[in-house]
C-alpha positions in Angstrom: -21.2 -14.9 -138.0 -22.7 -11.4 -138.2 -23.2 -11.8 -141.9 -25.0 -15.1 -141.3 -27.2 -13.5 -138.7 -28.1 -10.7 -141.1 -29.2 -13.2 -143.7 -30.9 -15.7 -141.5 -33.6 -14.0 -139.4 -34.0 -16.9 -137.0 -30.4 -16.5 -135.9 -30.8 -12.8 -135.0 -31.4 -11.7 -131.4 -35.0 -11.8 -130.3 -35.2 -8.1 -129.5 -34.0 -7.2 -133.0 -36.6 -9.5 -134.5 -39.3 -7.9 -132.3 -38.2 -4.4 -133.3 -38.2 -5.3 -137.0 -41.6 -6.8 -136.8 -43.2 -3.5 -135.7 -42.3 -2.0 -139.1 -44.8 -2.8 -141.9 -43.8 -3.3 -145.5 -45.7 -0.1 -146.4 -44.9 2.8 -144.0 -48.3 4.3 -144.8 -49.9 1.3 -142.9 -48.4 2.7 -139.7 -47.2 0.8 -136.7 -48.1 -2.9 -136.4 -49.9 -2.7 -133.1 -49.9 -6.5 -132.3 -46.2 -6.7 -132.7 -45.7 -3.5 -130.7 -47.6 -5.1 -127.9 -45.2 -8.1 -128.1 -42.2 -5.7 -128.0 -43.6 -3.9 -125.0 -44.2 -7.1 -123.1 -40.7 -8.3 -123.9 -39.2 -5.0 -122.7 -41.2 -5.3 -119.4 -40.2 -8.9 -118.9 -36.6 -8.4 -119.7 -35.7 -4.8 -118.7 -32.0 -5.5 -119.1 -32.7 -5.6 -122.9 -34.3 -2.1 -122.9 -31.1 -0.3 -123.6 -30.3 -2.6 -126.5 -33.8 -2.1 -127.9 -33.3 1.6 -127.8 -29.9 1.4 -129.4 -31.3 -0.7 -132.3 -34.2 1.6 -132.8 -31.9 4.6 -132.9 -29.7 2.8 -135.4 -32.7 2.2 -137.7 -34.0 5.7 -137.3 -30.6 7.3 -138.2 -30.4 5.0 -141.3 -34.0 5.9 -142.3 -33.3 9.6 -141.9 -30.3 9.3 -144.1 -32.3 7.4 -146.8 -35.2 9.9 -146.5 -37.6 7.1 -145.5 -39.6 9.5 -143.3 -42.6 7.1 -142.8 -40.4 4.6 -141.0 -38.9 7.5 -139.0 -42.4 8.4 -137.7 -43.1 4.7 -136.8 -39.8 4.5 -134.9 -40.5 7.6 -132.9 -44.0 6.3 -132.1 -42.6 3.0 -130.9 -40.1 4.9 -128.7 -42.8 7.0 -127.2 -44.9 3.9 -126.2 -41.9 2.2 -124.7 -41.1 5.3 -122.6 -44.7 5.5 -121.4 -44.7 1.8 -120.4 -41.3 1.2 -118.9 -40.1 2.8 -115.6 -37.4 0.3 -114.6 -34.0 1.1 -113.4 -32.4 0.5 -116.8 -34.4 3.2 -118.4 -31.5 5.7 -118.2 -29.6 4.0 -120.9 -32.7 3.8 -123.0 -33.3 7.5 -122.5 -29.8 8.3 -123.8 -30.7 6.5 -127.1 -34.0 8.3 -127.2 -32.5 11.7 -126.7 -29.9 10.9 -129.4 -32.7 10.1 -131.8 -34.6 13.3 -130.9 -31.4 15.4 -131.4 -31.0 13.8 -134.8 -34.5 14.8 -135.8 -34.0 18.4 -134.5 -30.9 18.7 -136.5 -32.8 17.9 -139.7 -33.7 20.7 -142.0 -37.2 19.2 -142.5 -39.8 21.1 -140.4 -41.9 18.0 -140.0 -39.0 16.1 -138.5 -38.2 19.0 -136.2 -41.8 19.1 -135.0 -41.9 15.3 -134.7 -38.8 15.3 -132.5 -40.1 18.2 -130.4 -43.4 16.4 -129.7 -41.6 13.2 -128.6 -39.4 15.3 -126.3 -42.4 17.0 -124.8 -44.0 13.5 -124.1 -40.7 12.5 -122.5 -40.6 15.6 -120.4 -44.0 14.8 -118.8 -42.8 11.4 -117.6 -41.6 11.2 -114.0 -38.6 9.0 -113.8 -38.1 6.7 -110.9 -34.3 6.7 -111.1 -32.1 9.8 -111.1 -29.6 10.7 -113.9 -26.3 12.2 -113.0 -24.7 12.8 -116.4 -27.6 13.8 -118.7 -27.2 17.2 -120.4 -29.8 19.3 -122.1 -27.6 22.1 -123.5 -28.1 21.0 -127.1 -31.9 21.0 -126.7 -32.0 24.5 -125.1 -30.0 25.9 -127.9 -31.9 24.1 -130.6 -35.4 24.9 -129.2 -34.3 28.6 -128.8 -33.2 28.6 -132.4 -36.6 27.2 -133.5 -38.3 30.0 -131.5 -36.6 32.5 -133.9 -37.6 30.6 -137.1 -37.9 32.8 -140.2 -39.3 30.3 -142.6 -40.8 31.7 -145.7 -44.1 29.9 -145.2 -46.1 31.7 -142.5 -47.9 28.6 -141.4 -44.8 26.5 -141.2 -42.9 29.3 -139.4 -45.7 29.4 -136.8 -45.6 25.7 -136.2 -41.8 25.7 -135.8 -41.9 28.5 -133.4 -44.6 26.9 -131.3 -42.6 23.6 -131.4 -39.6 25.5 -130.1 -41.6 27.1 -127.3 -43.1 23.7 -126.3 -39.6 22.2 -126.3 -38.3 24.9 -124.0 -41.3 24.3 -121.8 -40.4 20.6 -121.7 -36.8 21.4 -120.8 -37.9 23.6 -117.9 -40.3 21.0 -116.6 -37.7 18.3 -116.8 -34.9 20.1 -115.1 -36.2 22.9 -112.9 -37.1 20.7 -109.9 -34.4 18.1 -110.3 -31.2 19.1 -108.4 -29.2 16.4 -110.1 -29.8 17.8 -113.5 -27.9 20.7 -115.1 -29.0 23.9 -113.5 -31.4 25.5 -116.0 -31.2 28.8 -114.1 -27.6 29.4 -115.1 -27.1 32.6 -117.1 -25.9 30.6 -120.1 -29.4 28.9 -120.3 -31.5 31.8 -119.2 -29.9 34.1 -121.8 -31.3 31.8 -124.5 -34.7 30.7 -123.0 -36.0 34.1 -121.9 -35.2 36.1 -125.0 -36.7 33.4 -127.2 -40.0 33.6 -125.2 -40.0 37.4 -125.3 -39.3 37.4 -129.1 -42.6 35.5 -129.6 -44.4 37.8 -127.1 -43.5 40.8 -129.2 -45.7 39.7 -132.1 -48.8 39.2 -130.0 -50.8 41.9 -131.8 -49.8 40.6 -135.3 -50.6 37.1 -134.2 -54.0 38.1 -133.0 -54.8 39.8 -136.2 -53.6 36.9 -138.3 -55.5 34.3 -136.3 -58.7 36.3 -136.0 -61.4 34.1 -137.4 -64.7 35.4 -138.9 -66.5 32.6 -137.0 -66.6 33.1 -133.2 -66.9 29.3 -132.8 -63.5 28.8 -134.4 -61.8 31.6 -132.4 -60.8 29.5 -129.3 -59.2 26.8 -131.5 -57.2 29.4 -133.3 -56.1 31.1 -130.1 -54.5 27.9 -129.0 -52.2 28.0 -132.0 -51.0 31.5 -131.1 -47.2 31.4 -130.4 -47.5 34.6 -128.3 -50.0 33.1 -125.8 -48.0 29.9 -125.7 -44.8 31.9 -124.9 -46.7 33.8 -122.2 -47.8 30.6 -120.5 -44.3 29.1 -120.7 -42.8 32.3 -119.3 -45.3 32.3 -116.4 -44.5 28.7 -115.7 -40.8 29.4 -115.7 -41.1 32.4 -113.3 -43.5 30.6 -111.1 -40.9 27.9 -110.5 -38.1 30.4 -109.8 -36.7 30.3 -106.3 -35.3 33.2 -104.3 -31.8 32.9 -105.6 -32.8 32.5 -109.3 -34.9 35.6 -109.8 -31.9 37.7 -110.8 -30.8 35.4 -113.5 -34.4 35.3 -114.9 -34.9 39.0 -114.9 -31.6 40.2 -116.3 -32.2 38.7 -119.8 -35.5 40.5 -119.9 -33.8 43.9 -119.3 -31.1 43.1 -121.8 -33.7 42.1 -124.4 -35.6 45.3 -123.9 -32.4 47.3 -124.3 -31.2 45.5 -127.4 -34.5 45.9 -129.2 -35.2 49.5 -128.0 -38.5 48.4 -126.4 -38.4 51.0 -123.5 -39.5 53.9 -125.6 -43.0 52.6 -126.7 -43.0 51.0 -123.2 -46.3 49.1 -123.9 -44.5 45.8 -124.4 -42.1 46.5 -121.5 -45.0 47.1 -119.1 -46.8 44.0 -120.4 -43.7 41.9 -119.8 -43.2 43.0 -116.2 -46.9 42.6 -115.4 -46.5 39.0 -116.5 -43.4 38.8 -114.3 -44.9 40.4 -111.2 -48.1 38.3 -111.3 -46.1 35.0 -111.9 -43.4 35.1 -109.3 -44.0 34.4 -105.6 -45.2 37.6 -103.8 -42.2 37.5 -101.3 -39.8 37.8 -104.3 -41.4 41.0 -105.6 -38.8 43.3 -104.1 -36.0 41.5 -106.0 -37.6 42.5 -109.3 -37.9 46.1 -108.0 -34.2 46.1 -107.1 -33.3 44.8 -110.6 -35.3 47.7 -112.2 -33.7 50.3 -109.9 -30.3 49.0 -110.7 -31.1 49.1 -114.4 -32.3 52.7 -114.1 -29.0 53.7 -112.4 -27.1 51.9 -115.1 -29.0 53.8 -117.8 -28.7 57.2 -116.0 -27.0 58.6 -119.1 -29.4 57.1 -121.6 -32.0 59.1 -123.5 -34.8 60.6 -121.5 -37.3 58.5 -123.3 -35.5 55.3 -122.3 -35.3 56.3 -118.7 -39.0 57.4 -118.8 -39.9 54.0 -120.1 -38.0 52.3 -117.3 -39.7 54.5 -114.7 -43.1 53.7 -116.1 -42.4 50.0 -115.9 -41.2 50.6 -112.3 -44.4 52.4 -111.5 -46.6 49.5 -112.7 -44.4 46.9 -111.1 -44.2 48.7 -107.7 -47.9 48.9 -107.5 -48.3 45.2 -108.0 -45.4 44.5 -105.6 -47.0 46.6 -102.9 -49.8 44.1 -102.6 -47.2 41.5 -101.7 -44.0 42.3 -99.9 -41.8 45.2 -100.9 -39.5 44.7 -97.9 -36.5 47.0 -97.4 -36.6 48.5 -100.9 -39.1 51.2 -100.0 -36.6 54.0 -99.1 -34.1 52.6 -101.6 -36.7 53.0 -104.4 -37.5 56.6 -103.4 -33.8 57.4 -103.0 -33.0 56.2 -106.5 -36.0 58.0 -108.0 -35.0 61.3 -106.3 -31.4 60.9 -107.4 -32.6 60.4 -111.0 -34.7 63.5 -110.6 -31.8 65.6 -109.6 -29.7 64.2 -112.4 -32.4 65.0 -114.9 -32.5 68.6 -113.6 -28.7 68.9 -114.1 -29.0 67.4 -117.6 -31.7 69.9 -118.6 -29.7 72.9 -117.2 -26.3 71.9 -118.7 -27.7 70.5 -122.0 -25.5 67.4 -121.9 -24.9 64.3 -119.8 -21.3 65.3 -119.1 -22.0 68.7 -117.7 -20.4 70.5 -120.6 -21.2 70.6 -124.3 -18.3 69.5 -126.5 -17.7 68.0 -129.9 -19.6 64.7 -130.1 -21.7 65.4 -127.1 -25.3 64.2 -127.3 -27.6 67.2 -127.0 -30.4 66.8 -124.5 -34.0 67.8 -125.4 -35.5 69.7 -122.5 -39.0 68.6 -123.2 -37.9 65.0 -123.0 -36.3 65.5 -119.6 -39.5 67.2 -118.4 -41.4 64.2 -119.6 -39.0 62.0 -117.6 -39.4 64.1 -114.5 -43.2 63.9 -114.7 -42.9 60.2 -115.0 -40.7 60.0 -111.9 -43.2 62.1 -109.9 -46.1 60.0 -111.0 -44.2 56.8 -110.0 -43.5 58.2 -106.6 -47.1 59.1 -106.1 -48.5 55.8 -107.4 -46.2 53.7 -105.3 -46.6 55.8 -102.1 -50.4 55.5 -102.4 -50.1 51.7 -101.9 -48.0 51.9 -98.8 -49.3 51.6 -95.2 -49.6 54.8 -93.2 -46.4 54.3 -91.2 -44.2 53.7 -94.3 -45.9 56.6 -96.1 -45.0 58.9 -93.2 -41.4 57.8 -93.4 -41.4 58.5 -97.2 -42.8 62.0 -96.6 -40.1 62.8 -94.1 -37.5 61.4 -96.4 -38.6 63.5 -99.4 -38.8 66.6 -97.3 -35.3 66.1 -96.0 -34.0 66.3 -99.6 -35.6 69.7 -100.4 -32.8 72.3 -100.5 -33.7 75.2 -98.2 -31.9 78.6 -97.8 -31.1 78.3 -94.1 -28.0 78.2 -92.0 -28.1 74.4 -91.7 -29.0 73.6 -95.3 -26.8 75.6 -97.7 -27.8 75.7 -101.3 -25.8 76.0 -104.5 -24.6 79.5 -105.3 -24.6 81.3 -108.6 -27.2 81.7 -111.3 -27.0 78.0 -112.4 -27.1 77.0 -108.7 -30.3 79.1 -108.1 -32.0 77.5 -111.1 -31.0 74.1 -110.0 -32.2 74.7 -106.5 -35.5 76.1 -107.7 -36.2 73.2 -110.1 -35.2 70.7 -107.4 -37.5 72.4 -104.9 -40.4 72.3 -107.4 -39.9 68.7 -108.4 -39.5 67.5 -104.8 -42.5 69.4 -103.7 -44.5 68.0 -106.6 -43.4 64.5 -105.4 -44.4 65.4 -101.9 -47.8 66.6 -103.1 -48.3 63.3 -105.0 -47.4 61.3 -101.8 -49.6 63.4 -99.6 -52.7 63.2 -101.8 -55.2 60.9 -100.2 -53.0 60.5 -97.1 -55.3 59.6 -94.1 -54.0 60.0 -90.6 -56.2 60.5 -87.5 -53.5 62.1 -85.5 -52.2 65.3 -87.0 -49.1 65.2 -84.6 -48.0 62.1 -86.5 -49.0 63.4 -90.0 -47.2 66.7 -89.5 -44.4 66.3 -87.0 -42.5 69.4 -85.9 -39.3 68.8 -88.0 -41.4 68.2 -91.1 -43.7 71.2 -90.6 -40.8 73.5 -89.9 -39.1 72.6 -93.1 -42.3 72.7 -95.1 -43.4 76.1 -93.9 -40.0 77.6 -94.3 -40.5 77.1 -98.1 -43.6 79.3 -97.8 -41.3 82.3 -97.3 -39.6 81.9 -100.7 -40.2 84.4 -103.4 -41.1 81.8 -106.0 -44.9 81.8 -106.4 -45.1 78.3 -107.7 -43.2 76.9 -104.7 -45.6 78.7 -102.3 -48.6 77.3 -104.1 -47.2 73.8 -103.8 -46.7 74.3 -100.0 -50.4 75.4 -99.6 -51.6 72.4 -101.6 -49.5 70.0 -99.5 -50.9 71.4 -96.3 -54.4 71.1 -97.7 -53.8 67.4 -98.6 -52.6 66.7 -95.1 -55.4 68.5 -93.3 -58.3 67.3 -95.5 -59.3 63.9 -93.9 -62.9 63.8 -94.9 -62.8 64.7 -98.6 -64.0 68.3 -98.3 -61.2 69.8 -100.3 -63.0 69.9 -103.7 -65.9 71.7 -102.1 -63.7 74.8 -101.6 -62.1 74.7 -105.0 -63.9 78.0 -105.9 -64.3 81.0 -103.6 -67.8 82.2 -103.1 -70.2 83.7 -100.6 -73.0 81.2 -100.3 -76.2 82.1 -98.5 -76.5 78.6 -97.3 -73.5 76.3 -97.0 -75.6 73.2 -96.3 -75.6 72.7 -100.1 -71.9 71.8 -99.8 -72.8 68.8 -97.7 -69.7 69.2 -95.6 -68.4 66.3 -93.5 -67.6 67.8 -90.1 -66.4 65.9 -87.0 -65.7 67.2 -83.5 -62.1 68.2 -83.0 -60.2 65.4 -81.2 -57.9 65.8 -78.3 -54.9 65.1 -80.5 -55.9 67.8 -82.9 -56.3 70.3 -80.1 -52.8 69.5 -78.9 -51.5 70.0 -82.4 -53.2 73.3 -82.8 -51.9 74.6 -79.4 -48.4 73.7 -80.5 -48.4 74.8 -84.2 -51.4 77.1 -84.7 -49.4 80.4 -84.5 -46.9 79.0 -86.9 -49.6 78.2 -89.4 -51.4 81.5 -89.0 -48.1 83.4 -89.5 -47.4 81.7 -92.8 -51.0 82.2 -94.0 -50.7 85.9 -93.1 -47.4 86.3 -94.9 -48.7 84.4 -97.9 -51.6 86.8 -98.2 -49.2 89.8 -98.4 -47.3 88.5 -101.4 -47.6 90.6 -104.5 -46.9 87.7 -106.9 -50.0 85.7 -105.8 -52.5 84.6 -108.5 -56.1 83.4 -108.3 -54.8 79.9 -107.5 -53.0 81.1 -104.5 -56.1 82.8 -103.1 -58.2 79.7 -103.8 -55.6 77.6 -101.9 -55.5 80.0 -99.0 -59.3 80.0 -98.8 -59.3 76.2 -98.9 -56.7 76.0 -96.2 -58.6 78.4 -93.9 -61.8 76.5 -94.5 -60.3 73.1 -93.9 -58.6 74.2 -90.6 -62.0 75.5 -89.5 -63.7 72.2 -90.3 -61.0 69.7 -89.3 -59.0 71.3 -86.5 -61.1 74.1 -85.0 -62.3 74.6 -81.5 -63.5 77.9 -80.0 -60.0 79.2 -79.5 -59.0 78.3 -83.1 -62.1 80.0 -84.4 -61.3 83.2 -82.6 -57.7 83.2 -83.9 -58.8 82.5 -87.4 -61.2 85.4 -87.3 -58.5 87.7 -85.9 -56.2 86.5 -88.7 -58.7 87.3 -91.5 -59.4 90.7 -90.0 -55.7 91.4 -90.0 -55.6 90.4 -93.7 -58.4 92.9 -94.3 -56.3 95.5 -92.6 -53.4 94.6 -94.9 -55.6 95.4 -97.9 -57.0 98.6 -96.3 -53.7 100.1 -95.0 -51.7 98.8 -97.9 -48.2 99.2 -96.4 -46.9 96.7 -98.8 -48.0 98.7 -101.8 -50.0 95.8 -103.3 -51.7 96.2 -106.7 -55.4 96.8 -106.9 -56.2 93.2 -107.8 -54.4 91.8 -104.8 -56.1 94.2 -102.4 -59.5 93.4 -103.9 -58.6 89.7 -103.7 -57.8 90.0 -100.0 -61.1 91.8 -99.3 -62.9 89.0 -101.2 -61.0 86.3 -99.4 -62.0 87.7 -96.1 -65.6 88.0 -97.1 -65.8 84.4 -98.3 -64.2 83.0 -95.2 -66.2 85.1 -92.7 -69.3 84.1 -94.5 -68.3 80.4 -94.1 -67.2 80.6 -90.5 -70.3 82.6 -89.4 -72.6 79.8 -90.7 -70.4 77.2 -89.1 -70.6 78.9 -85.7 -74.3 79.4 -86.1 -74.3 82.6 -84.0 -77.3 84.6 -85.3 -75.9 88.1 -84.5 -72.5 87.2 -86.1 -74.2 85.8 -89.2 -76.4 89.0 -89.5 -73.3 91.3 -89.3 -71.5 89.3 -92.0 -74.6 89.2 -94.2 -75.2 92.9 -93.9 -71.6 93.8 -94.9 -71.8 91.4 -97.9 -75.1 92.8 -99.0 -73.7 96.4 -98.8 -70.8 95.3 -100.9 -73.0 93.7 -103.4 -74.9 97.0 -103.9 -72.0 99.5 -103.7 -68.7 97.7 -103.8 -69.0 94.4 -105.7 -65.3 94.5 -106.5 -64.7 93.5 -102.8 -66.5 90.2 -103.3 -65.2 86.9 -104.8 -67.9 86.7 -107.4 -66.4 89.8 -109.2 -62.8 89.3 -108.3 -62.1 85.6 -108.9 -63.3 85.4 -112.5 -61.6 85.3 -115.8 -62.0 89.1 -116.2 -62.1 90.7 -112.8 -64.1 93.8 -112.3 -61.9 96.0 -110.1 -62.2 99.5 -108.6 -59.7 102.1 -109.8 -59.3 103.5 -106.3 -59.5 101.6 -103.0 -58.2 104.3 -100.7 -61.6 105.7 -99.8 -63.2 102.5 -98.5 -66.0 103.4 -96.1 -66.4 101.6 -92.8 -69.7 100.1 -94.0 -67.8 97.9 -96.5 -65.6 96.5 -93.8 -66.0 93.8 -91.2 -65.5 95.5 -87.8 -63.5 93.7 -85.2 -65.4 95.5 -82.3 -68.7 94.4 -83.6 -67.6 90.8 -84.1 -66.1 90.6 -80.7 -69.3 92.0 -79.2 -71.6 89.5 -80.9 -69.4 86.5 -80.3 -68.6 87.5 -76.8 -72.2 87.3 -76.0 -72.2 83.7 -77.2 -69.4 82.5 -75.0 -66.4 83.2 -77.1 -63.4 85.0 -75.7 -64.2 88.6 -76.4 -61.0 89.9 -74.9 -58.9 87.9 -77.3 -61.1 88.9 -80.2 -60.5 92.6 -79.4 -56.7 92.1 -79.8 -55.4 92.7 -83.3 -53.4 89.8 -84.8 -49.7 90.3 -84.9 -47.5 87.4 -86.3 -44.7 86.0 -84.2 -41.1 86.9 -85.2 -38.9 83.9 -86.0 -35.4 83.3 -87.4 -36.9 82.5 -90.8 -37.6 86.2 -91.3 -34.0 87.0 -91.2 -33.3 84.5 -93.9 -36.0 85.8 -96.2 -34.9 87.9 -99.1 -37.8 90.3 -98.8 -38.6 92.7 -95.9 -39.4 90.5 -93.0 -42.4 90.8 -90.7 -40.0 91.5 -87.9 -39.1 94.8 -89.6 -42.8 95.5 -90.0 -43.4 94.9 -86.3 -40.5 97.0 -85.1 -41.6 99.8 -87.4 -45.2 99.6 -85.9 -43.8 99.8 -82.4 -41.6 102.7 -83.3 -44.5 104.6 -84.9 -46.8 103.9 -81.9 -44.1 105.1 -79.5 -43.6 108.3 -81.4 -47.3 109.0 -81.6 -47.9 108.4 -77.9 -49.5 111.3 -75.9 -46.3 111.9 -73.9 -44.3 112.5 -77.0 -46.9 114.8 -78.4 -46.7 117.0 -75.3 -42.9 117.3 -75.4 -42.2 117.5 -79.1 -44.3 119.7 -81.4 -45.7 118.3 -84.6 -43.2 118.4 -87.4 -43.9 118.3 -91.1 -42.6 115.2 -92.7 -40.4 116.0 -95.7 -37.6 114.4 -97.6 -35.0 116.1 -95.5 -36.6 114.9 -92.2 -36.7 111.3 -93.5 -33.1 111.6 -94.6 -32.1 113.0 -91.2 -33.9 110.3 -89.4 -32.0 107.6 -91.3 -28.7 109.3 -90.7 -29.5 109.7 -87.0 -30.4 106.1 -86.7 -27.1 105.1 -88.3 -25.3 107.4 -85.9 -27.1 105.9 -82.9 -26.1 102.4 -84.1 -22.5 103.5 -84.4 -22.5 104.9 -80.9 -24.0 101.7 -79.5 -21.5 99.6 -81.3 -18.6 101.8 -80.0 -20.0 101.6 -76.4 -20.1 97.8 -76.6 -16.6 97.7 -77.9 -15.3 99.7 -75.0 -17.1 97.5 -72.5 -15.6 94.4 -74.0 -12.1 96.0 -74.1 -12.4 97.1 -70.5 -13.2 93.6 -69.2 -10.3 92.2 -71.3 -7.6 94.6 -70.3 -8.5 96.2 -67.0 -7.0 94.8 -63.7 -9.0 92.4 -61.6 -9.4 94.8 -58.6 -10.9 97.5 -60.8 -13.4 95.2 -62.3 -14.3 93.8 -58.9 -14.8 97.3 -57.5 -17.0 98.3 -60.4 -19.1 95.2 -60.1 -19.3 95.6 -56.3 -20.6 99.2 -56.7 -23.2 98.1 -59.1 -24.3 95.3 -56.8 -24.6 97.7 -53.8 -26.6 100.1 -55.9 -28.9 97.3 -57.0 -29.3 96.2 -53.4 -30.3 99.7 -52.3 -32.9 99.9 -55.0 -34.3 96.6 -54.0 -34.5 97.7 -50.3 -36.5 100.8 -51.4 -38.9 98.7 -53.4 -39.4 96.3 -50.5 -40.1 99.2 -48.1 -42.7 100.6 -50.4 -44.5 97.3 -51.2 -44.3 95.6 -47.8 -46.3 97.2 -45.0 -45.4 96.3 -41.4 -48.1 94.6 -39.3 -50.0 96.8 -36.8 -48.9 96.8 -33.2 -51.2 95.0 -30.8 -50.3 97.5 -28.1 -51.9 100.3 -30.0 -50.4 103.5 -31.4 -48.4 106.3 -30.0 -48.2 109.9 -31.0 -44.9 111.0 -32.5 -43.5 114.4 -33.1 -45.7 117.0 -34.9 -48.8 115.2 -33.6 -48.7 112.5 -36.2 -49.7 109.0 -34.9 -47.0 106.4 -35.7 -47.2 102.6 -35.6 -44.3 100.7 -34.0 -43.5 97.3 -35.3 -43.2 94.7 -32.5 -41.6 91.3 -33.2 -44.1 88.4 -33.3 -42.6 86.7 -30.3 -43.2 89.8 -28.1 -46.8 90.3 -29.1 -49.5 89.6 -26.5 -52.5 87.7 -27.9 -55.9 87.3 -26.1 -56.6 84.2 -24.2 -59.2 83.0 -26.7 -56.5 82.8 -29.4 -54.5 80.3 -27.4 -55.1 76.8 -28.6 
């Protein structure tokens, strides 16, 4: 019977006759439209026949492909497309299976035109919304085949471009068909993402070449050419893919990107990597941004032993991504990000010091280039600053405290690494962390200084100002300036000068708030002390003095009230005394710099206070210096070639700002003249004992000792003695002997209380207590006078009148006093 049906068309099933009728005798005539309409009507009238129609069309298409009758292949695919668009019945699933089988057959062909034809049909199918779900349909073959087409390396450039674009469109169709259908195979599985994402990135890599190739001399043809660009099509597909990603799928979508960049060494140029992650960050939902940041941080840790250029590229990408993520939701990854970056910073410092990733150089060890590690460190610092600048104030404060807690300090509670290598590591770590802190503090705006500079942070920050390293001290000054400058006045004090009229600076000055007043009452002496000590350093450079001048000026503008102004003037006059007395044996440049610093600041503060007599005194001294001692002014000192004086020991009083004169003129304007008359002496703290140089405590004790020895009482008892080497040696030996005697006395006292019987100790303490009581009684008798007796006085022996004390209850008061 089948043979009879094949020969006699009238005996064949109707659906086969309708299918055969759509094919013309000459394939170039195309699809017979009238017969196609009949086939479509039949499929809609008898939907149970749709699967058979599809199977028969598939059978004919496979036969035509094998016979290389490609015209009929195109007609068959066109008929399938029209049937798909027209039919949405429940039986379409079986028809779709036949359709996908035919598409797969075309994609397996080596003919580019058939591959493109199959892809176009699949894309049309992907845009159809099916009414009935499919539980067993698989798209694994299509993902693999379309990904392979995306990597086409056909010899013909035009054909290669078409095949690649078809592959991208096919992947886009697979994503659209499966991404939102929970019954379909999960397209977000790693086995699929590891093929889709690298295929899209591969086409994105050639964006510049594609743009040059498709650049048309006619501007009117340019938009049409741009649509044929595989790079732009891949970018749109990638954006669509990431835009559909849910919370749990972000990791599977990002991991192939990182692997692709690793495999193709795309971190080092970092241009393409940055472009990829910009696409990612702008495509995903904002609340998923922190997941991408976490992926990058984990990848940075995984590559902690990679080349510095690779790590620098990852950090650069992290910087760009974090700035975009901050506009959305970074979530709990803020401190995690800074912790990872700071850890990488410390590792980089260790790598640069040891010269290898293993801590020791051996055979086969990869030698590290120091300049590359330095480049990586700068990239980390830049990333820290760029990300911190996008954070709100409260998170930025937390980051500042977090970074400061990582700075190694030479204190009792924060031990540092020992040895030469340990010192270098500590110094580099301190410098890098302070650089990071400076980046974070730049542009930091906080109305309340108590919140911006809390006690625990300020104590740790200022303790670094006592270090010997000049670079570290400069960073501390710049950080303080960044915090205090809230009105953008910092750049106006970048150079030190004595302006006749500071109105040209156009300073933004606000009244000191109550919170700022409380801050200065609590921390002002601490700030003054570190400024004073910084001025005495013999390793200061011009940048240090410029920073000190800026810090003094900004305190006067941002945080000053009358009490602060008085203390700042006392501080600057004390700095002038340091240059004049020169107990620290400072070089000539440093002494001239201190004179010039004092002149510049007093010129500024005198015009800010607007006290005419004060301004006149400062102006007179400056004019005198201009005529006879220009080396004491900033215009001659803080230049490329300073003009200094060979001898500063004979400075006359007319060149100096006199504390008595300033206290007199300011006292007449309502300032505290008594406080102005007092010389500034910094407070002694525990930090001085930890300092490697001679502490200010030793200086103060030496001053007290000198003053006590030069007192008038000493001069009357001890004749003047000529100071020689022998007398100094004797004084040192005597002081050592006195210390030994005091130490021995203390030992004896402790030993007595440990070994003596209780009765002896009690008797000793009782005797001391009775002696103390008798002394107190004598003091009370001297200071407390008895009340006069109401009964008058009597004459005692020797004719001396004597008052007798009568108890209050025996006194007789006049009647008028009784109430």
